[in-house]
Structures are given as structure tokens and as C-alpha cells.
C-alpha positions as CSV (number, residue, x, y, z in Angstrom):
1,M,58.4,-34.7,-95.9
2,K,58.4,-31.0,-94.6
3,K,55.3,-31.7,-91.7
4,N,56.5,-34.1,-90.5
5,L,59.9,-32.8,-89.9
6,I,58.4,-29.5,-88.6
7,S,55.4,-32.2,-86.4
8,Y,58.4,-33.6,-84.8
9,L,60.9,-30.9,-83.9
10,L,57.3,-28.5,-81.9
11,V,56.9,-32.8,-79.8
12,V,61.1,-32.9,-79.1
13,L,60.6,-29.3,-78.0
14,Q,57.7,-29.1,-75.5
15,L,58.5,-32.5,-74.7
16,S,62.2,-31.1,-73.7
17,T,60.7,-27.7,-71.9
18,I,59.3,-29.7,-69.5
19,A,61.7,-32.4,-68.8
20,V,64.2,-29.9,-67.9
21,I,60.7,-27.8,-65.9
22,L,61.0,-30.5,-63.6
23,G,64.0,-32.2,-63.9
24,T,65.5,-28.2,-62.5
25,G,62.4,-28.9,-59.1
26,S,61.1,-31.1,-57.5
27,F,57.6,-32.7,-59.6
28,F,55.0,-32.1,-56.9
29,C,53.9,-28.8,-55.0
30,K,55.1,-28.0,-51.3
31,N,52.0,-25.6,-51.3
32,A,48.8,-27.8,-50.7
33,Y,47.2,-24.9,-52.3
34,L,49.7,-25.3,-55.8
35,L,49.5,-29.4,-55.4
36,A,46.3,-28.3,-55.3
37,V,46.1,-27.4,-58.6
38,E,48.2,-29.6,-59.6
39,I,47.2,-33.1,-59.1
40,I,44.1,-30.9,-60.2
41,G,45.5,-30.1,-63.9
42,I,47.1,-34.0,-63.9
43,F,43.5,-35.6,-63.7
44,L,42.3,-32.7,-66.5
45,V,45.4,-33.9,-68.5
46,A,44.1,-38.2,-67.8
47,Y,40.7,-36.2,-68.7
48,A,41.3,-35.0,-72.3
49,V,43.5,-38.2,-73.0
50,W,40.3,-40.5,-72.3
51,S,37.7,-37.4,-73.4
52,M,39.2,-38.4,-77.1
53,K,38.8,-42.2,-76.8
54,K,41.3,-44.8,-78.3
55,G,43.0,-44.3,-81.7
56,N,43.0,-40.7,-82.1
57,F,45.6,-39.9,-79.4
58,N,48.5,-39.1,-81.0
59,I,51.4,-36.7,-79.8
60,T,52.5,-35.0,-82.8
61,P,50.0,-32.1,-84.0
62,I,48.9,-34.2,-87.4
63,P,45.9,-36.0,-87.3
64,K,45.8,-39.7,-87.7
65,E,45.0,-41.2,-90.9
66,Y,41.2,-43.2,-89.6
67,A,40.7,-40.2,-86.2
68,E,37.7,-39.2,-85.4
69,L,37.0,-35.7,-84.7
70,R,36.2,-34.9,-81.4
71,T,33.7,-32.5,-79.8
72,T,32.6,-33.9,-76.8
73,H,33.4,-33.8,-73.0
74,F,36.0,-31.6,-72.2
75,Y,37.3,-31.0,-76.7
76,K,33.3,-29.4,-76.5
77,V,34.3,-26.1,-74.8
78,I,38.3,-26.1,-76.0
79,R,40.2,-27.7,-77.9
80,H,43.0,-28.6,-77.2
81,P,42.7,-29.4,-73.3
82,M,45.9,-31.3,-73.9
83,Y,47.9,-28.7,-74.3
84,L,46.3,-26.7,-71.5
85,S,46.3,-28.9,-69.6
86,T,49.9,-29.1,-69.2
87,L,49.7,-25.9,-68.7
88,I,47.4,-25.9,-65.0
89,C,50.0,-29.0,-63.8
90,L,53.3,-26.9,-64.6
91,F,52.4,-23.6,-63.8
92,P,52.3,-24.2,-59.5
93,L,55.1,-26.1,-59.5
94,I,56.6,-22.8,-61.8
95,I,54.9,-20.7,-58.5
96,D,56.5,-23.5,-55.6
97,Y,60.3,-23.7,-56.7
98,Y,60.7,-20.2,-58.9
99,S,63.9,-19.9,-60.5
100,L,64.1,-17.7,-63.6
101,T,65.0,-20.1,-66.0
102,R,62.0,-22.1,-65.2
103,L,60.0,-18.9,-65.8
104,I,61.5,-18.2,-69.5
105,L,60.8,-22.1,-70.3
106,F,57.8,-21.8,-69.3
107,F,56.4,-19.1,-71.3
108,A,58.8,-20.9,-74.6
109,L,56.9,-23.3,-73.3
110,I,53.5,-21.3,-74.2
111,V,55.2,-20.7,-77.5
112,I,55.5,-24.3,-78.8
113,L,52.3,-24.9,-77.5
114,I,50.2,-21.6,-79.5
115,L,52.8,-23.0,-83.0
116,K,51.6,-26.7,-82.3
117,L,47.9,-26.2,-81.7
118,N,48.2,-23.7,-84.8
119,F,50.5,-25.7,-87.2
120,E,47.5,-28.7,-85.6
121,E,44.4,-26.9,-86.6
122,K,45.9,-26.5,-90.0
123,M,45.9,-30.3,-90.6
124,L,42.5,-30.7,-89.0
125,I,40.9,-28.7,-91.1
126,K,42.1,-29.8,-93.9
127,Q,40.9,-34.1,-92.9
128,F,38.1,-32.7,-91.0
129,S,35.5,-31.0,-92.6
130,G,33.4,-29.9,-89.5
131,Y,36.6,-28.3,-87.9
132,E,35.4,-24.9,-89.4
133,E,32.5,-24.7,-88.1
134,Y,33.2,-26.4,-85.1
135,K,36.0,-23.5,-84.4
136,K,33.3,-21.0,-83.6
137,T,31.8,-23.0,-81.1
138,S,34.8,-23.2,-78.7
139,W,37.5,-21.7,-78.0
140,K,41.5,-22.5,-79.1
141,L,43.0,-23.1,-75.6
142,I,41.9,-21.0,-72.7
143,P,37.5,-20.3,-72.1
144,F,36.2,-16.4,-72.6
145,I,40.0,-15.7,-74.1
146,Y,41.8,-17.8,-76.4
């Protein structure tokens, strides 16, 4: 019960923060270069979701009971590409429609996503015997950094 509560709380915080960021500015950048980065982020989100395969996708950090561990495509390099892609989508919006509030919300989102992915990794270790080995060959969120 406690893990479900934490899981849903993290999702609510994540989605609320994204909603406020999107609600305090435009959905698309006016600067062409930033718009290009935002569009790349959107495609990366779609690719990460597609790579997860039908039946595996779950917005909460608790894996589905019959999920399969994905270690191909985007997941071969990054264990949490959906989180990274979300940040790539939103970062240009923070720059193009800058406000201190939006910047603080963006950093809050980063903290929320790190909490969520750490929680998720604990669940994945319990569910998949090969997850510890997979961790040794992939980056958590940002290649060559984290």
C-alpha cells in the first residue's frame, strides 16, 4: 500500500509540474533552434514509448506484473529515456519563455524525476534478476554523466 501511495504521489507531482510549466507559456518555442530541440525531444519521447513495447508501458514507477525488461533501442544506453526526453522537450520552453518561476519548476521536475527513477529502480531490481547487470552497461538518465 505504501509503495502505491508513493508511486501515485510521484506521478501527480510530475504531471502537475509539467502542467504548470506548459500552462505558464506557449506549448511551442518561437525560436527556431529551440523549437527544433523541442521537436527532437517529442520524437525521443515517442521513440522511448514505442521501444517499451505494448504491455510494458506504465506511468507509475511500479513495473507491471508481467512486464518484460527492455534493454534494446534507446534503453540499451539509457535506463530512463522517457524522463530524459521529457526534460529535453521542456528545457527549450523554459529558455524561450523564461521566468524564475518556470526555472524553479523545471529544477523541481528534475528532482521529482530523480526521486521517481530511484524508486522505480528499486522496484525493477526486485522484479528482474538481470537488472543489476543491466545497470552496469547503461546510464541512468544522461549518457556519460549520470
